[in-house]
C-alpha positions in Angstrom: 207.9 -9.5 111.6 205.4 -6.6 110.5 202.4 -6.1 112.7 199.2 -6.6 110.6 198.2 -3.0 111.4 201.5 -1.7 109.8 200.6 -3.9 106.7 197.1 -2.4 106.6 198.7 1.1 106.6 200.9 0.3 103.8 198.1 -1.1 101.7 196.2 2.2 102.3 199.1 4.0 101.0 199.4 2.0 98.1 196.5 4.0 96.7 197.4 7.1 94.9 194.3 9.1 96.3 195.6 8.5 100.0 199.1 9.7 99.0 197.7 12.8 97.4 195.5 13.7 100.5 198.5 13.1 102.6 200.5 15.5 100.9 198.0 18.3 100.2 196.7 18.1 103.9 200.0 17.8 105.7 202.7 19.3 103.9 202.5 22.9 103.6 204.7 24.1 100.9 203.4 26.0 97.9 205.6 24.3 95.4 204.7 20.7 96.4 201.0 21.9 96.3 201.5 22.5 92.4 202.5 19.1 91.7 200.5 17.2 89.1 198.9 14.6 91.4 197.2 13.0 88.4 200.7 11.6 87.5 201.3 9.8 90.7 202.8 6.3 90.1 204.3 3.8 92.4 207.7 3.0 92.1 208.7 -0.9 92.2 212.5 -1.1 92.6 215.3 -3.1 94.1 216.8 -0.5 96.0 216.9 -2.5 99.1 219.9 -4.7 100.1 219.9 -7.9 102.3 221.0 -5.9 105.2 217.7 -3.7 104.8 215.2 -6.3 103.5 212.8 -4.8 106.1 212.6 -1.8 103.8 211.1 -3.9 101.2 207.6 -2.6 102.3 208.3 1.1 102.4 206.1 3.1 100.0 207.8 4.8 97.1 205.9 7.1 94.7 207.0 9.6 92.0 205.0 12.5 90.6 205.7 15.1 88.1 206.4 18.7 88.8 206.5 21.6 86.4 208.9 21.0 83.3 208.0 17.3 83.4 210.4 16.7 86.2 209.9 13.6 88.4 209.7 14.2 92.1 210.2 11.1 94.3 208.3 10.5 97.6 210.0 8.1 99.9 207.2 7.3 102.5 208.3 5.5 105.6 205.6 4.3 108.0 206.7 3.8 111.6 204.7 1.8 114.0 207.6 1.6 116.6 206.7 1.6 120.5 209.6 4.1 120.8 210.9 6.7 118.9 213.9 6.1 116.6 216.7 8.7 117.5 218.6 8.0 114.5 215.8 8.3 112.0 217.7 10.9 109.8 220.5 8.4 109.5 218.3 5.6 108.1 216.5 7.9 105.8 219.9 9.0 104.5 220.7 5.3 103.7 217.3 4.5 102.3 217.4 7.5 99.9 221.1 6.6 98.9 219.7 3.2 97.9 216.9 4.6 95.9 219.5 6.8 93.9 221.6 3.7 93.4 218.8 1.7 91.9 217.8 4.5 89.7 221.2 4.5 88.2 221.4 0.8 87.9 218.1 0.8 86.0 219.5 3.6 83.7 216.6 5.9 84.7 219.2 8.9 84.3 220.2 10.1 80.8 223.8 11.5 80.1 224.3 14.6 82.1 221.0 14.2 84.1 220.7 15.4 87.7 219.5 13.3 90.4 215.9 13.7 91.1 214.7 15.4 94.2 213.4 13.1 97.0 210.9 14.1 99.5 211.3 11.7 102.5 208.4 11.6 104.9 208.1 9.7 108.0 204.4 8.8 108.9 204.5 7.9 112.6 201.6 6.2 114.6 203.2 5.5 117.8 201.9 6.3 121.3 204.8 8.9 122.6 205.2 11.7 120.6 208.1 12.1 118.3 211.1 13.8 119.8 213.9 12.5 117.7 215.8 15.2 115.5 214.6 15.5 111.9 218.1 16.5 110.5 221.2 14.5 110.5 223.2 17.5 111.9 221.7 17.3 115.1 223.4 13.8 115.6 226.8 15.2 114.6 229.0 17.2 116.9 230.1 20.8 116.4 233.1 20.9 114.1 235.4 23.4 112.5 234.1 25.2 109.3 236.3 23.3 106.9 235.4 19.7 108.4 231.7 20.8 108.9 231.2 21.4 105.1 232.2 17.8 104.4 229.8 16.2 106.7 226.5 14.5 105.0 223.3 16.4 105.3 219.8 14.8 105.4 216.4 16.1 106.6 213.0 14.4 106.5 209.5 15.7 107.1 207.7 14.3 109.9 204.0 13.4 110.1 203.3 12.6 113.7 199.5 11.5 113.6 198.8 11.8 117.4 200.2 15.5 117.5 197.3 16.7 115.4 194.3 17.7 117.4 190.8 16.5 116.6 189.7 20.1 115.5 192.6 20.4 113.2 191.7 17.1 111.4 188.1 17.8 111.4 188.7 21.0 109.2 189.8 18.5 106.5 186.6 16.7 106.1 187.2 15.4 102.4 190.9 14.6 103.3 191.0 10.8 103.6 194.4 10.7 105.5 192.9 13.2 108.0 189.8 11.0 108.4 192.1 8.0 108.8 194.0 9.7 111.5 190.8 10.7 113.3 189.7 6.9 113.4 193.0 6.1 115.0 192.5 8.6 117.8 190.1 7.5 120.7 186.5 8.3 119.6 183.0 7.6 121.2 180.8 5.1 119.0 178.7 7.7 117.7 181.7 9.7 116.4 183.1 6.5 114.8 179.8 6.1 113.1 179.7 9.5 111.9 183.1 9.3 110.5 182.6 6.2 108.6 179.4 7.5 107.2 181.1 10.6 105.8 183.8 8.4 104.2 181.2 6.1 102.6 179.4 9.3 101.1 182.5 10.9 100.0 183.9 7.8 98.0 180.9 6.8 96.2 182.2 7.9 92.6 184.0 5.0 90.5 187.4 6.8 90.9 187.4 5.7 94.7 186.3 2.1 94.1 189.8 0.6 94.8 190.3 2.8 97.9 186.8 2.1 99.4 187.7 -1.7 99.4 191.2 -0.8 101.2 189.5 1.5 103.8 186.7 -1.2 104.4 189.3 -4.0 105.2 191.4 -1.5 107.4 188.3 -0.4 109.2 187.1 -3.6 110.0 190.6 -4.6 111.4 190.8 -1.3 113.3 187.5 -1.8 114.9 188.2 -5.5 116.0 191.4 -4.5 117.7 190.1 -1.6 119.8 191.3 -2.5 123.3 188.5 -0.9 125.2 185.3 -1.7 123.2 186.0 -3.8 120.2 183.5 -4.5 117.8 183.4 -7.6 115.6 182.1 -7.3 111.9 181.7 -9.9 109.2 184.5 -10.2 106.6 183.3 -7.4 104.4 185.3 -5.5 101.9 182.4 -3.3 100.9 182.3 0.1 102.5 178.6 0.5 102.2 177.8 -2.7 103.8 180.2 -2.3 106.6 178.8 1.1 107.1 175.1 -0.5 107.3 176.4 -3.3 109.5 178.2 -0.9 111.8 174.9 1.3 112.2 172.8 -1.7 113.3 175.5 -2.5 115.9 176.2 1.0 117.1 173.7 0.6 119.9 175.3 -2.4 121.3 178.9 -0.9 121.0 177.7 2.2 122.7 176.3 0.2 125.6 179.8 -1.5 125.9 181.4 1.9 125.8 179.3 3.3 128.4 179.6 0.2 130.6 183.5 0.4 130.3 183.5 4.0 131.2 181.5 3.2 134.3 183.8 0.3 135.3 186.8 2.6 134.7 185.2 5.2 137.0 184.2 2.7 139.6 187.7 1.4 139.7 189.4 5.0 140.1 186.9 5.9 142.9 187.6 2.6 144.7 191.3 3.3 144.4 190.8 6.9 145.6 188.6 5.8 148.2 191.1 3.2 149.6 193.9 5.9 149.5 191.8 8.1 151.4 190.8 5.5 154.0 194.3 4.4 154.5 195.4 8.0 155.0 192.6 8.7 157.4 193.4 5.7 159.4 197.0 6.4 159.8 196.1 9.9 161.3 193.7 8.4 163.8 196.5 5.9 164.8 198.8 8.9 165.4 196.0 10.9 167.3 195.3 7.9 169.5 199.1 7.4 170.4 199.4 11.0 171.1 196.5 11.0 173.4 197.9 8.1 175.5 201.1 10.2 175.7 199.2 13.3 176.9 197.0 11.3 179.4 200.0 9.8 181.0 201.7 13.2 181.4 198.7 15.3 182.2 195.9 13.1 183.5 192.4 12.7 181.6 192.0 14.7 178.7 189.4 17.5 178.5 186.8 17.7 175.6 188.6 20.4 173.9 191.8 18.4 173.6 189.9 15.4 172.2 188.2 17.9 169.6 191.5 19.1 168.6 193.2 15.7 168.0 190.2 14.4 166.2 190.3 17.4 163.7 194.2 17.4 163.3 196.2 17.3 160.2 199.5 15.2 159.8 201.7 18.3 160.4 199.6 19.3 163.7 200.2 15.9 165.2 203.7 15.9 164.3 204.2 19.4 166.0 202.2 18.4 169.2 204.1 15.0 169.6 207.4 17.1 169.7 205.9 19.4 172.2 204.5 17.0 174.5 208.2 16.1 175.8 209.0 19.5 177.2 205.5 21.2 177.9 204.6 22.0 181.4 200.8 21.8 180.8 198.2 20.9 177.9 197.8 24.7 177.1 201.7 24.6 176.2 201.4 21.7 173.9 198.7 23.3 171.9 199.7 26.8 172.1 196.2 28.4 171.8 193.6 26.4 173.5 189.9 27.5 173.2 188.8 30.2 175.7 186.5 27.8 177.6 187.5 24.4 178.3 
């Protein structure tokens, strides 16, 4: 079963403008930057077997390069809570299925080579991605002859959470970057500013389908925020949503501040309890040591009481060891004050 957030992302990247911005903003390769993004078109195929039915919602596009050659983009969107160590193997299988489908549909003429494929993993999970991005890292070291016969596969990773806010903010008109910024923790005022920015940048007719998709996704994203959710009416118009958000930003900001104060109070109480417990244990050890000292040496002078009251855990432990063999209080404390 797919999470609604997972499906929402796939809807967003069913728009060619989002796909264009993803590649132009996050894939730093001169050859890819020269692709004719006006030719982007979705590929609807049956490259998924029964065993891989979950792949039916992965996003596949193709775009023309120089010489009218098609380049296929296999965009796999991951929302797993844990990193998949065998992602390179999965991509090898999926790309193989894509090639099989192209052959089955007779997309290749006599003597044609298989088209190049750009496999991209768009990852949105909490832990940073640590899995190898190439298949060779999952295989043992082998002799030269056998090594040359092993399959090869490598994918390009876009780990959203690994991009700092400053880096994303440098791509203000890149809608993929804006999306990533909204996925990161933001204060209400920052969210309002980003949404207003999106609304301004998408007013031309070419962005009309994308505006609707962003509005639907954004409303769901604001609703599921675990710290300070904001509920908006079921709107699919980005301008109306931006207006509605601006009207409720003060209410949302108050909830945001209240949440921060509550968290600070809870943390303060927790630290206070820990400190109080530690202090209580020290006082108990000091009282026990004072009883032992009194039994051995009689009533304690003020300088000893002062030393016990200011002692650390390490000092109390050292004095407790010394009290058994010491001939007097001065020996226990090693360096008593000059006047006592």
